[in-house]
C-alpha positions in Angstrom: 17.9 -2.3 -8.0 20.4 -3.3 -5.1 18.3 -4.8 -2.1 19.9 -5.8 1.4 17.7 -9.2 1.9 17.3 -11.5 4.9 18.7 -14.4 5.7 19.3 -17.2 8.4 23.0 -17.9 9.4 23.3 -21.7 8.8 27.1 -22.2 10.2 30.1 -20.2 10.7 32.7 -21.9 8.4 35.6 -20.0 8.3 36.6 -17.7 11.2 39.6 -15.9 10.4 38.1 -14.7 7.2 34.7 -14.3 9.0 32.7 -16.3 6.3 29.4 -18.1 7.2 26.6 -20.0 5.0 23.8 -17.9 5.0 20.4 -19.6 3.8 17.9 -17.1 1.8 14.7 -18.5 1.0 16.5 -21.8 0.1 19.2 -20.4 -1.7 22.6 -20.9 0.7 25.3 -19.0 -0.1 28.6 -18.1 1.6 28.4 -14.4 3.0 31.0 -12.1 5.3 30.3 -11.7 8.2 33.0 -9.4 9.4 31.0 -5.9 9.9 29.0 -7.1 12.5 32.1 -7.6 14.8 32.1 -5.4 17.7 28.4 -5.2 17.4 26.7 -5.1 21.0 24.6 -8.0 20.4 27.6 -10.2 20.7 29.8 -12.5 18.2 27.8 -13.7 15.0 26.4 -17.3 15.6 23.8 -20.1 13.5 20.4 -19.0 13.8 21.3 -15.3 13.8 19.2 -13.2 10.8 21.0 -10.8 9.4 20.5 -8.4 6.1 22.6 -9.3 3.3 24.0 -6.9 0.4 26.5 -7.6 -2.1 27.9 -10.7 -0.2 28.1 -9.0 3.3 26.2 -9.5 6.3 25.4 -5.6 6.9 23.3 -5.8 9.9 21.7 -8.1 12.4 17.6 -8.1 12.6 15.2 -9.8 14.8 13.3 -13.1 13.2 10.0 -10.9 13.0 11.5 -7.9 10.9 13.1 -10.6 8.7 10.0 -12.3 8.0 7.9 -9.2 7.4 11.1 -7.9 5.0 11.0 -11.2 3.1 7.1 -11.1 2.5 7.7 -7.1 1.6 10.2 -8.4 -1.2 8.0 -11.4 -2.1 5.3 -8.7 -3.1 7.6 -6.6 -5.2 7.7 -9.7 -7.6 10.3 -9.1 -10.6 12.5 -7.1 -8.4 12.8 -9.8 -5.6 13.1 -12.4 -8.0 16.0 -10.9 -9.8 17.8 -10.1 -6.3 17.4 -13.9 -5.7 18.6 -15.1 -9.3 21.8 -12.5 -8.6 22.3 -14.5 -4.9 22.2 -17.7 -6.6 25.0 -17.2 -9.1 27.0 -15.5 -6.8 29.8 -17.0 -5.0 32.4 -15.9 -2.2 35.2 -18.4 -1.2 
């Protein structure tokens, strides 16, 4: 099962390549935020909540939606733990 997991952007690290460090439940990884360019919400910035799938931020969400989604995912148990383990093992450079 593949999930989109909410994470909060910590910092933009490579503007040219559209890379940002995102915190997902204490796991920090570099993700590509280029798919969010051109959204009406304006430029991506630290503090934004995004949904992450296979190393890409695929949409922005508000904090309330992010927290509700995280709670739902945590209740899924094994699938959520597997997704976090895969996130921990992933690397984008």
